[in-house]
Structures are given as structure tokens and as C-alpha cells.
N, C-alpha and C positions, 0 to 999 in steps of 0.2 A: 387694197384688196388683190390687185394684179400682182404685186410683189409677193404676197403671201402665197398665191396659187403657184407662182414660179417656184418659190422655195419648197412648197409641198411637192411639186413635180420632181425636184432634185432628190427629196427624201424618199419619195416613192421609188425612183430609180435605184438609190442606194439600198433599198430594201428588196430589190429584185423584182420590181413590179413595172416594167417598161410600159405596159398598156395604161396603167393608172397614171404614170408620169406624163405620157403624151396627152392624156385627157386634161390634166391640170395645166400643162403648157398651152393648149389650144383655148381653154377657158380663160387663162391669163391674156392671151392675144386678143380674144374677143372683147375683153374689158378695155384693153389698151387701144384697140381700134375705135371704140366708142369714144374714148377720151380724146383720141386724136381728131376725131370728127368734131367734137365739141369745142376743141381748141381753136378751130378755124373761126369761131364766132365770139368766144369769151376768153381766149387766151392770147398768146403772142407767138412770134417766130421761135423764141427760145424754148418755150414750153413744148411746142410742136416738135422741135428737134430732139428734146429730151425723150419724149414719148416714142418718137420713131426709133431712137437708139435702143430703148428698152424693148420695143417690138423686135428689132433685129437680134438682140440677145436671146430672147425667148425663141425666135426662129432658129438661131444657131443651136440652142439646146435640143430642139426637135430633131435637127440634123444630126447631132451627136447620138441621140437615142437611136435613130435609124441606122447610124453607122455601126453601133455596137450590136444591134439586132440583126445586122447583115441585109437591111432593106436599102441597099446602096443607091439605086436610082432616086428614091425619095430623099435620101440623105444628101445626095448632090444637089438636088433642086432646092432643098431648104438652105443649105449652106451657101449656095451661089446667091440666093435672094438676100440672105443676111449680109453677105459680103458686099453686094451692090449698095446696100444702105450704109454699112459701116465705113466703107472707104470714101464716102461723101461726108459723113458726119465726124469722122475721126482723122487724125493726121499722123503720119510717120509710122514708126514700128510700134504701134499701141499694142498692149497685151491682148486686147480683145480682138483686134484685127488679125494678129499673128496666130492666135489660137484658131479662129475660124478658117484661115487660109490653110493651116496645117491639117486640120480635120477634112478640109475639102481635098487637098492633095492626097491624103491617105484614103479617102473614099474612092477617089478616081483610081488610085494604085490598086486597091483591093478589087476594084471592078475590072481591072486589067488594062486601063487606059494609061500606060506609062508616060505617053507624051504630055497629057494634061497635068499628070502628077509632077513631071519634071519642070514644066512651065510654072506651076504654082510654087514649087520649092525655089526656083530661081527668083521669082518675084519676092519671096520672103527674104532670101539672101540679100537681095539688092536693098530692101528696106532696112535690114539689120546693118549692112555695111554703112549706109548713109546715117543711120541713128547712132551706132556704137563704134564704127570703125572696122576695118577688115580683119583685125586680129582678136576680135571679141570672141569669148567662148561660144556664144550663141551662133555665131557665123560658122564656126567649125562644125557644130552639131548639124546645122542645115546642110553644109557641104557633105557630111557623111551621108545624110539622106539622099542628097542628089546623086552621089556615087552609087548608093544602093539601087536607085531607080534605074541608072544607066547600065548597071552590070547585068550579066547574063549567067545562066548555069545554076550549079547547086547553091552557091552563096546567095543568089537572088532568091531562090525558092525557099531556103532556110529563113531568110529575113522576112519574106511574105508570111510564112507560117508563123513566125514569132509575132508579127504584127496582128494577125488574125487572133492569136491567143490573147495578146494584150487587149485588143479592142473587142471584148466580149462581155456578155452580161455578167455581172458580179453575182456571187451567192451571198446571201445575207449572213452576217453583217458585211456591208460593202466596204471596199478599200477606198483610200483617198484618191488614187490616180485614175481608176476607171469608173468614175461616177460623175453624174451631170453636175454642172456648177450653176448654182443659182446666183445670178448677179444682176441686180436691177439698175445698178448705178455705174458710172464710168470709172474704169480703172480698177475694178475689184477682182479681176481675174489674175490669180496668182499661181495656181496649179496647172501645169500643162496637161493637155489631153482630158480635160474636164469641161462640161458645160459650165456656165458662169453661176456662181452662187453668192448669196449675201454674206457679208463679212461676219454677221452674227450667227450663222449657222456653221457648226463645227462638225465635220464628218468623222465618222468612227475611224479608229487607227489600228485595229487589231490585225489587219492583214497587210500592213505596211512592208514587212520583211518579204513576204511572198511576191508582192508586186515589184519591190525593188530588185529581187532576183531576176524576175522576168524581163524588166527593162534593161538590167545589166546584160542579159543574154542577147537582147536585140542590139544593144550598143556594141557588144563584142563582135557581132557580125558586121556592123557598120565600120568598126575600127579595122577589121582584117581587110575589108574591101578598100578602105582608104589607103592601106599600104600597097595594095596592088594596083590601085588607080590614083596615083599621086596628082 
């Protein structure tokens, strides 16, 4: 039931209903907290860890909803709490951890806290270097983000504006890349900048071209900054 509610939350978000999405996520968390309490008596450590991870994923989904609806203080709190749990339960540059850290960095950046955003992006970069090596494409993408955070002037403002447009509520039907992801199991996060979704739920794809152009515009700003900040 908790997984179904989480998935319904993602579908509600993709339909442009963030309030309904948040309600589904909170109901999912309530059920999982009850299951976690029961696991102390009738379960074992492994089942408790699995439930805790699922809770952290739903919590990160709530943080993502708050990010795109511009409730940044609540987004930061939810994502910080999710990351506290995930960095204990998961290892290395796991997709779930990287997604949560990325959303947390962006929440701080849009709130105006460049220092925390830079610190978080640097943590991501270190994890990626350790996992994939310093010449991996993912490392270069993160370096572009770090350069953007550390830059000043018009380029920085342009990049922030593009990020604000990218992380905004979708109009129905929703796109793949700015929708919450429903994922109740480890390792199912495949699409960046999305809350976690279940592998069986397929988001609509009608707006993919528009979102791709928007992301390309952001990355063009990143790339120009990288040339001026080697």
C-alpha cells in the first residue's frame, strides 16, 4: 500500500497536482513509519533498513515537490533528512544518494546560499571520482555545476533563471524530466532531477523535446562558464 501511495503521488505531480502529490507521499510515510515500528518486534534489522530507505526516498520526493513549487526552506529540510538516512544505508555514488544531493544543492542555490550549494556539489564530485574515476562524463557535468555556482555576473544570473524554469511545476501532461519519481526499491532512480518512481510506472513522453531544449540551454551556460573558468 505504501508503494502504491508513493506511485500515486508521482502520478499526481505529473498531472500538475502538487498538493495531492504531497498528501499521497505523507500517507505513504505514515504507513511506512507504522511498519518500521512493527519491525522492531516482528521483523529483523534488514527489514528495518529496507523500510527506512523507502521512507527516505518518499521524504526526498516531498523535498523535490517543495523544490519545484518554490517552498525552498521545506525542500531543504526534507532533502537534508532524506540524505541523513541514505548516506547511512547506501554506499558510494549510488543514484539515489546523488539525486538527493543534487536536489539539495539546487535548493540551496535557488535559496541564495551559494556556499552550501558549492559544498554539496563538491561532495557529489568526490563520490563520482571515487566511483567512476576523474575523467567520467558525470564528473565533468558536476564540475560545470560547481563553476556555475562559483561564477558571478550575468552568466550566473542567466543560469539561475534557467534552473528556475527547469525546476517548475509541469503543465499536464507532464514531462519526463521535471516529474517526481516513484521508487520504493533500491537502485530504481534512472532519470536525473526526478523524485523516485517505480520501474513499472512509465511517465508520459509528449514534452520530451521541450524539456531537452530547456536542459540544453542550461548546459550551454554551464559550458561557456567552464571555458572562462578552466
